[in-house]
C-alpha positions as CSV (number, residue, x, y, z in Angstrom):
1,M,71.4,-69.5,91.8
2,K,68.9,-72.4,91.7
3,I,69.9,-75.6,90.1
4,K,67.5,-75.2,87.1
5,A,68.8,-71.6,86.4
6,L,72.4,-72.8,86.7
7,V,71.8,-75.7,84.3
8,Q,70.0,-73.4,81.8
9,T,72.9,-70.9,82.0
10,A,75.4,-73.7,81.5
11,V,73.5,-75.0,78.5
12,F,73.7,-71.7,76.8
13,T,77.4,-71.4,77.6
14,A,77.9,-74.8,76.1
15,L,75.8,-73.9,73.0
16,L,77.8,-70.8,72.5
17,C,81.1,-72.8,72.8
18,A,79.8,-75.2,70.2
19,V,78.5,-72.7,67.7
20,A,81.0,-69.8,67.9
21,P,84.0,-71.6,66.5
22,L,82.1,-72.4,63.3
23,S,82.8,-69.3,61.3
24,L,83.0,-67.9,57.8
25,P,86.0,-65.6,57.1
26,V,84.7,-62.6,55.2
27,G,87.4,-60.1,56.1
28,P,89.2,-59.2,59.4
29,V,86.0,-60.1,61.4
30,P,84.5,-63.5,60.6
31,V,80.8,-64.3,60.5
32,S,79.6,-66.7,63.1
33,L,76.3,-67.7,64.8
34,A,77.5,-66.6,68.2
35,T,75.3,-63.5,68.2
36,L,72.2,-65.6,67.4
37,V,72.9,-67.8,70.4
38,I,73.5,-64.7,72.6
39,Y,70.2,-63.1,71.4
40,I,68.3,-66.2,72.2
41,A,70.1,-66.6,75.5
42,A,69.2,-63.1,76.5
43,G,65.6,-63.6,75.6
44,V,65.4,-66.9,77.5
45,L,67.6,-66.4,80.5
46,G,67.3,-62.6,81.0
47,R,70.1,-60.1,81.0
48,G,72.1,-61.2,84.1
49,R,72.3,-64.9,83.4
50,A,72.8,-64.4,79.6
51,A,75.8,-62.0,80.4
52,L,77.1,-64.7,82.9
53,A,76.9,-67.4,80.2
54,V,78.8,-65.2,77.8
55,F,81.4,-64.3,80.5
56,V,82.0,-67.9,81.2
57,Y,82.4,-68.6,77.5
58,I,85.0,-65.8,77.3
59,L,86.8,-67.2,80.3
60,L,86.9,-70.6,78.7
61,G,88.3,-69.1,75.5
62,A,90.9,-67.0,77.4
63,A,92.0,-70.1,79.2
64,G,92.9,-71.6,75.8
65,L,89.9,-73.7,74.9
66,P,89.2,-73.5,71.2
67,V,85.8,-71.8,71.5
68,F,86.5,-68.6,69.5
69,T,86.0,-68.3,65.8
70,G,88.1,-70.7,63.7
71,F,88.5,-73.0,66.8
72,S,91.0,-70.6,68.4
73,G,91.4,-69.7,72.0
74,G,93.8,-67.9,74.4
75,V,94.2,-64.4,75.7
76,Q,96.0,-63.4,72.5
77,K,92.6,-63.6,70.7
78,L,91.1,-61.2,73.2
79,V,93.8,-58.6,72.7
80,G,93.8,-59.2,68.9
81,V,91.9,-57.1,66.3
82,T,88.6,-59.0,67.0
83,G,89.0,-59.0,70.8
84,G,86.6,-56.0,71.2
85,Y,83.9,-57.9,69.4
86,I,84.4,-60.9,71.7
87,L,84.3,-58.7,74.8
88,G,81.3,-56.8,73.3
89,Y,79.3,-60.0,73.6
90,I,78.8,-59.1,77.3
91,P,77.0,-55.8,76.7
92,L,75.2,-57.5,73.8
93,A,73.8,-60.1,76.1
94,F,72.9,-57.6,78.9
95,M,71.2,-55.1,76.6
96,S,69.4,-57.7,74.6
97,G,67.9,-59.1,77.9
98,I,67.1,-55.8,79.6
99,F,64.7,-54.4,77.1
100,P,62.2,-57.3,77.3
101,A,62.3,-57.1,81.1
102,V,61.5,-53.4,81.0
103,G,58.7,-54.1,78.5
104,A,57.2,-56.7,80.8
105,R,57.1,-54.2,83.7
106,R,55.8,-51.4,81.6
107,G,52.9,-53.0,79.9
108,G,53.5,-56.6,78.6
109,G,51.5,-57.8,75.7
110,R,52.4,-56.3,72.3
111,F,54.8,-53.9,73.9
112,I,57.0,-56.7,75.1
113,G,57.0,-58.2,71.6
114,I,58.6,-55.0,70.3
115,M,61.1,-54.9,73.2
116,Y,62.8,-58.2,72.2
117,P,64.1,-56.9,68.9
118,A,64.6,-53.4,70.3
119,G,67.0,-54.8,73.0
120,M,68.8,-56.9,70.4
121,I,69.3,-53.9,68.2
122,A,70.6,-51.8,71.1
123,G,72.9,-54.6,72.2
124,T,74.2,-55.0,68.6
125,A,74.9,-51.3,68.5
126,A,77.0,-51.6,71.7
127,L,78.8,-54.7,70.3
128,Y,79.6,-52.8,67.0
129,A,80.8,-49.7,68.9
130,L,83.1,-51.6,71.3
131,G,84.4,-54.0,68.6
132,T,84.9,-51.3,66.0
133,A,86.7,-48.9,68.5
134,W,89.0,-51.8,69.5
135,F,89.6,-52.6,65.9
136,V,90.5,-49.0,65.0
137,V,92.9,-48.7,68.0
138,S,94.6,-52.1,67.5
139,T,95.0,-51.7,63.7
140,G,95.5,-47.9,63.4
141,S,93.0,-47.9,60.6
142,A,90.5,-45.1,59.9
143,L,87.0,-45.3,61.3
144,S,85.5,-45.3,57.9
145,Y,87.5,-48.3,56.9
146,A,86.6,-50.1,60.1
147,L,82.9,-49.4,59.6
148,A,83.1,-50.6,56.0
149,V,84.8,-54.0,56.8
150,C,83.6,-54.6,60.4
151,V,80.0,-53.4,60.5
152,A,78.4,-52.9,57.0
153,P,78.9,-56.5,55.9
154,F,77.2,-57.8,59.1
155,L,74.1,-55.7,59.1
156,P,71.9,-57.9,56.9
157,G,72.9,-61.1,58.7
158,D,72.4,-59.6,62.1
159,A,69.0,-58.3,61.0
160,V,68.0,-61.9,60.1
161,K,69.4,-63.3,63.4
162,I,67.4,-60.7,65.3
163,A,64.2,-61.6,63.5
164,V,64.8,-65.3,64.2
165,A,65.7,-64.7,67.8
166,A,62.8,-62.3,68.4
167,V,60.4,-65.2,67.5
168,T,62.4,-68.1,68.9
169,A,63.4,-66.7,72.4
170,P,59.8,-66.0,73.6
171,A,58.7,-69.4,72.3
172,I,61.5,-71.1,74.2
173,R,60.7,-69.1,77.4
174,R,57.1,-70.3,77.1
175,G,58.2,-73.9,76.6
176,L,60.3,-73.7,79.7
177,G,57.3,-72.4,81.6
178,K,58.6,-68.9,82.2
179,R,56.5,-65.8,81.9
180,S,57.5,-63.3,79.2
181,A,60.7,-61.4,80.2
């Protein structure tokens, strides 16, 4: 990995570590800006480096650094009821970054503009699926309950984050002198 790419990846890891602990408890799964940072990272870095940034963030948290919501850390957080959502950040980053890359290869222009939010939506669906499945297994609760407390309350906020990131990420890419996706 080139030095510039390594530094950019490290910056997004650091940004995620700084933002993710700030959370608002709204139920068993807290609200944080971690997904916004991941959406932007995927749009700026691409799927592989964004997933790497998230993976390093998870390793730092697993090692005990207080980078998870509520300034918590440790492996126990990963095996707890919200662990599936934390681990789901990896497919979120990968899928959010793969769609714009496909769009760039298939036609660029307006098409790629649609691919940013499409990737983020697909990544969010993967995040919800993994996190909710983990929640159901770890709590023994019904799927309908898990969807009501772990997904439904987050849909409006995630829609706003996707809208912000779909505009912000391409602008940051251009600012860094990168071509779209």
